[in-house]
N, C-alpha and C positions, 0 to 999 in steps of 0.2 A: 454701170451695173443696172440690170433690169429690176423693175419692181417685183417681178415674180420670184427673183432670187432672195428677196427679203421677206415676203409674206406668202404663205401658202394661198393658192387661189381657191382651194376648196378645203373644208375641214378634214383633217386627218385624225381619226380616232385612234387612241392608244390606251394601253394600261400603263400608267406612269410608275416609275420606280418608287415614288413616295406618295402616300395618301394625301388628299387635300387636308391642309392644316385646319381649315374652318369646319368642313362638314364630314370629313373622313372618307369621302368617296374615292374610288380608284378608277374613275372613268374621265378621260380628258381629251381635248383636242390640242394638236400642235398649232401654235400661232406664229412662231418665229424660230429660226434655226441659227441665227447669227446675233452677236452682240453689237454694240455701237462701234466697235473697232473691227468689225467683220470677222471676228474669231468665232469658231463653233460654240454655240450656246443654245440649247433647246429650251424654249419657253412654252408652257402649256396653260390651258384654261380649264378649270373644272367644269364638267358638263352639268353638274348638279347645282352649283351655287355661283359660278363665275369668278372664283378666286384664281389669280394668275400666279404661277411660280416657276422657278428654274428646276428642270428635271432632266437628267440627274443633277445632283449638286455635289460639291466637294465634301469630304468627311467632316464631321463635327470638329475634330482636332485641327484640321487644316484651316477651317473657318475661324476658330478661336485664335490660332496663331496669327492669321492675317490681320484681324482687328486689333490684336495686341501690339503688333510691330510694323505692319506694312500699310494699313489702310490710309492713314493720313499722308504718308509719302506718295502713295498712288494717286490720291485726290488732290493734294496740295503741294506735293513736291518738297515736303519739309517734315522733319521729326518734331519740330515745335512751330507754333503759328508765326507766319510772317506778319509784319506790322500792318500791311494793307489788308491781309485776311482778317486780322484781329479787328480792325476798324469796320470792315464789312459785316463780320459776324456780330459785332456789338450793335450796329444799326438794326440788324434783323432782330436781335434780342430785345432791344427797346420797343420795336414795333410789336413783337409778340406780347410783351408785357402790357402794352396799351390795349391791345385787342382782347386780352384775357383779364383785364382789370376787374370787370364785373364778377368774374368767377373767383379771382384770387383775393379780392378786397378784404374779405373777412376770414381768410385762411392764412395761418401763420407758418405752420410746419410744412415745408414743401420739398419734394425730391425731384430733381431733374435727371432723367435717365438718358445716357448718351450725352453727357454735358460738354464734350469737346474740351476747349480750353477755358471754359467756365464763364462765358459772357452772360448767359441768362442767369446763372447763379449770382453773379455780381450784381446784375440789375435788381434781382429779387432782394438781395441783402441790403442794397443801397436804399431800398424802399422800406426797410425795417423787418423783412421776413427772416425767419430762421430757416434758411434754405441751404441744402447740400446737393451734391451731384455725384453720380457714378459715371465713369468713363473707362472703357477697356484699354484704350491706347495709352501705353506707358509714358510716351514723351509728352503728349498733350495734357494728360492728367497731372503729371509732375510739374509741368510749367504752370498750370492753374494754381497749384498749391504754393509753389516757390515764388512765382512772380506776382500773381494777383492776390496771394494769401487767402485762397479760398478752400473750403472743405470739400474738395473733389477727390473721391476715393477711386483708386485704380481697380476697377472690377466691372464685370458685366452683371446682368440680372441673376445669373446662376451662381455667382460667387459672393454677392453682397449679402449681408446678414443684418436684418432689422427686425425689431419686435413687431408683432401684430398691432395694427392701429397706430403706427408711428407717424403717419403723415396725413395732413388734411387735404393735400393736393399732390398729384404726381403728373409730370409733364414728359412727353416723348416727342421730340421734334425730329422728324426724318430718321427714325430709329427702327420702327416696326418692319419696314421693308428689308432691313438687313438681317432680321432674326430668322434662325432656323425654325423656331417654334413660337411664332407670335401669340398664338392662343395660350400656350403654357406660360409664356412670359406675362401676359396680361392677368392670368389667374394668380400668379405669384404677386404681382403688384397689388391686386385686390386684397390680398392678405395683409399687406403693409398699410392699407388705407383705413382710416378711421371711419366709423359710420357717418354717412352724409358727405363723405369726401368726394373730390372730383378727380377725374383723370382726363387729361387733354392729349389727344394723339393727332399729329400732323404727318402726312405722308405725301409723296408724289401721287398724282391722279393718273391711273392707267388709261383713262379716257382723254387725257390732255391732248390738245392739238396746237399748242403754242411752240413746240419744238419740232425738229426734224424727225420724221418717222424712222429714219435710218439710225437715230441715236436713242431710241426708246429704251432698249434693254441693256443692262450692264451686269457683269458677273458678280458685282458686290451687292446687287439688289436681288434677294432671294425670293421675295414675294411682292406682288403688285396689287393694289387695292383700287376700287372705286367706292363711291359713297355707300352703296348697298352692302358691300362686303365689309367695309370698315365698321359700319353701324352694327352689322350682324356679329362681328367679332366681339364687341363689347357686350352685347346682349347674351352671347353664348357663355359668358362667365358671370352673368348675373348683374350686369350694370344697366342703368337706365340712360337713354340718350337725352341729353339736355338741349343741345343744339348742334347743328353742323354748318359748315361754311366752306364754300369753294372760292378760291382766289380769283380775282378779276380776269386773269389770263387762263383760268381753268387748269393751271399747272399743279396746284396743290389742293388737298382737301384736309379739313380739320373737323374732328368730332370731339365734343366734350361729353363725358359720361359722369353719372353720379351713382354712388353706392347707396342704395336705398335701405330702409329698415328691413325689408324682406328681400333677400337675394333670390331671384327667380330666373335661373338660366333658361334662355329660350333657344332651342335648336334652330340652326339656320334653315330657312325655307325661302329660296330665291330661284324659283323655277325658270324665270325669264331672263335672269341676269347674264347667263352665259351668252345668249344671243345678243344682248345689249353690248357686252364687252367686245364681242367679235365684230359687231357692226361699227363700233367706235374705232377699232383698230383698222378695219378695212376701209373706212371712210376717210381716214386721215392719210392721204396719199402724198407722195413726193411732189406731184404736180400741184395739188391743192396747197401744200406748204409754201412753195415758192411763188404762188400767185397771191398769197395773203399779204396784205399791207403790214401786218404785225411782224412778218419775217424780216422786213427791211427796217422797221422801226427799232427792233431789239438791239442791233449793233450800235445805233446811235445812243440808246439809253446806257448800254454798257460802256461806251466811250465816256459819256458824261460821268458815270459812276467812277470810272478809273481815274479821271482827272480830279474829281473831288477827293478820292482816297489819297492820291499823290500829294495834294495840298495838305490834307490832315496829317499825314505821316510826317511831313516836314515841319509842321507847326507844333505838334504835340510829341515830345520825346518820351514821356513817361507812358508805359502801357496802360496804367489806370486812367491817366488823363485822356488817352486816345479812346478808351472805352466810353468815358463820360462824354467826350466831344461828339461821339456818334449819335448821341440822343437827338441832336438837332436835325439829323437826316433820317430819323426813324420813320417819319411820316411819308417819305418818298416811296 
């Protein structure tokens, strides 16, 4: 398959079906017409701010049904977490807790949005936090409640009900890219946040060059962010940026926001970001990917991880013991 069939060679300007969720503009360029499985999927970039999204997208009802019943089966091939996936997710949860410890150290009431099978909620509660989670997938949220005995509610952000100021910190790990309305969701989370509270958001980086460009877009990812658009998203609902972080392989980005005493929404103004995103997409070619040393190192790291997971799964039969055992590998 030629590169030209994956990426447009020149910007194609369109009027998208959906307005930009960040700035409201209705002017976009097409950046891709296929998903990672080579199925039709049009992805566009906002000409005004550089936010990337799927356009058109399925109906809100179809999306809600997908995340309630099909998403985990599609990603993990199971209605409940497999033991090796549990161990892997727990290692990531421990790593996230360590990275965010300065933010969470003096905050007790914490909400994890998109809690999956509850690994991060478990790590928080094991450290003494009053943490709960919400997770739309029925099978995973039920497993978290029944197996790990965690307060994980089966709901998404539109269904959950919390009093204003309920939480001192809210976390979203690889959630915002799945949302139909990330700006509306963040505005709702702000209402649940106590003054001075923190919100941490981690998403895949649309500018990443660590994976194959042929596998960049997926139908379950409705929005794609880089650091400027993710920072602007928080500012647009009155949050202050505390710090941001890009993973060593540039695959993920994290921004931590704070709710200040004076909420001051700042309209997005990113006049050069569209060109930046387009340049990043065009620059990460199939040839460059396969000439990179990182491309050939990643399979070796995955093999090492798989072997470690296999040993851990055989050694620790209890799901709780498996989650705790992952603490030792969280620094990897």
